[in-house]
C-alpha positions in Angstrom: -10.5 56.7 32.4 -11.4 53.1 31.7 -10.7 50.5 34.0 -7.4 49.3 32.5 -5.9 52.9 33.1 -7.2 53.0 36.3 -5.3 49.7 36.9 -2.2 50.8 35.5 -2.4 54.1 37.4 -2.5 52.1 40.7 0.6 49.8 39.4 2.7 53.0 38.6 1.7 54.3 42.0 2.3 50.9 44.0 5.9 51.5 42.5 6.5 54.9 43.7 6.4 56.2 39.9 4.5 59.4 38.7 1.5 58.5 36.6 2.3 60.2 33.1 0.6 60.1 30.1 3.3 58.8 28.3 3.6 55.6 30.8 0.2 55.3 30.4 -0.3 55.3 26.9 2.6 53.1 26.4 1.0 50.4 28.6 -2.1 50.8 26.7 -0.2 50.3 23.7 1.1 47.3 24.7 -2.1 45.9 26.6 -4.2 46.3 23.8 -2.0 44.4 21.7 -1.0 41.1 23.9 -0.3 38.7 21.3 2.0 41.1 19.1 5.2 41.4 21.1 6.0 44.6 20.2 9.3 46.4 19.4 10.2 50.0 20.5 9.7 51.2 17.8 6.4 49.7 16.9 5.3 51.4 20.4 6.6 54.5 19.3 4.5 54.2 16.3 1.2 53.3 18.1 1.7 55.8 20.6 2.5 58.7 18.1 -0.9 57.9 16.6 -2.5 59.3 20.1 0.2 61.6 20.9 2.1 63.2 17.6 4.5 65.3 19.7 5.7 62.5 21.7 9.8 61.5 20.9 11.2 58.3 20.0 13.7 59.2 23.2 10.8 59.8 25.7 8.9 56.3 24.3 12.6 54.3 24.8 13.2 55.8 28.4 9.8 55.1 29.4 10.0 51.4 28.1 13.3 51.1 30.0 11.6 52.5 33.3 8.6 50.1 33.1 10.9 47.5 32.1 13.1 47.7 35.1 9.9 48.1 37.4 8.7 44.8 36.0 5.4 46.1 34.4 6.5 45.3 31.0 8.2 42.2 30.1 11.3 42.5 27.7 11.5 39.3 25.0 14.4 38.2 22.8 12.8 35.9 20.5 15.4 35.3 18.3 14.6 37.6 15.5 17.6 40.3 16.2 14.6 42.6 18.1 14.0 43.1 21.7 10.3 42.8 22.2 7.8 43.6 24.8 4.8 42.8 26.4 2.8 44.0 29.0 3.4 41.8 32.5 1.0 39.8 34.3 1.0 41.2 37.6 -0.1 37.7 39.0 3.6 36.6 38.1 5.3 38.4 41.0 8.0 35.4 41.2 10.0 36.6 38.3 8.5 33.6 36.1 6.7 34.3 32.8 4.9 32.4 30.5 6.4 30.6 27.6 6.5 31.6 24.3 5.6 29.3 20.9 7.2 30.5 17.6 6.0 29.2 14.4 9.2 28.4 11.9 6.9 29.1 9.0 4.4 32.6 9.6 6.4 33.5 12.2 3.4 33.8 14.9 4.5 34.1 18.3 1.9 32.1 20.9 2.1 32.6 24.6 2.0 29.3 26.6 0.6 29.8 30.1 1.2 27.4 32.0 5.1 27.2 34.2 6.0 23.3 34.1 9.3 24.0 35.1 8.3 24.8 38.8 9.3 21.3 40.0 12.6 21.3 37.6 13.8 24.2 39.4 13.1 22.8 42.9 15.3 20.0 42.1 18.0 21.9 40.6 17.9 24.1 44.3 18.1 20.6 45.9 20.9 18.7 43.9 22.9 21.7 43.5 21.9 24.4 45.7 21.6 26.4 42.9 18.6 29.1 43.2 16.8 29.9 40.1 15.3 33.6 39.7 14.1 33.6 36.3 14.1 31.5 33.0 12.9 31.8 29.5 11.5 29.2 27.5 10.5 29.2 23.5 9.5 26.2 21.8 10.0 26.5 17.8 7.8 24.5 15.7 4.6 25.0 13.4 1.4 26.8 14.6 -2.1 24.8 13.7 -2.5 26.6 10.5 0.7 26.2 8.9 0.9 22.5 10.5 -2.2 22.1 8.3 -0.7 23.4 5.3 2.2 21.6 5.5 0.3 18.1 6.3 -1.8 19.2 3.1 1.5 19.7 0.8 3.0 16.4 2.2 -0.4 14.4 1.2 
């Protein structure tokens, strides 16, 4: 068993979950494609390559359980699909990194620094509202697409 699988086994046990092949292979599929933000169907296609007998319902059920246990994060990137990514165990506060979405090529990039902590504290102090989570998406152009746009406008 590789180091990543051992980590997943420990995370599952820490959350009180059985370590099953289905759960491990779903976690491995997401961890192996950190920049892809996969749909449930894409996860199923990846898992099916290694385990052809797995059913789509099994994948959906395990994705939901892993999401409920905060081992994977559910994302809505505005494209009509629910997408998933491996959760960062260091982000135990429920706050996650933010996403930058290219309007030209559709690439999704993660931005790891959470700049909203100060704003959340100000909201709490001024209104009494305690923010438990937030989601922030930036829309624009990735480096490559912006370079093409600049060249085309020259």
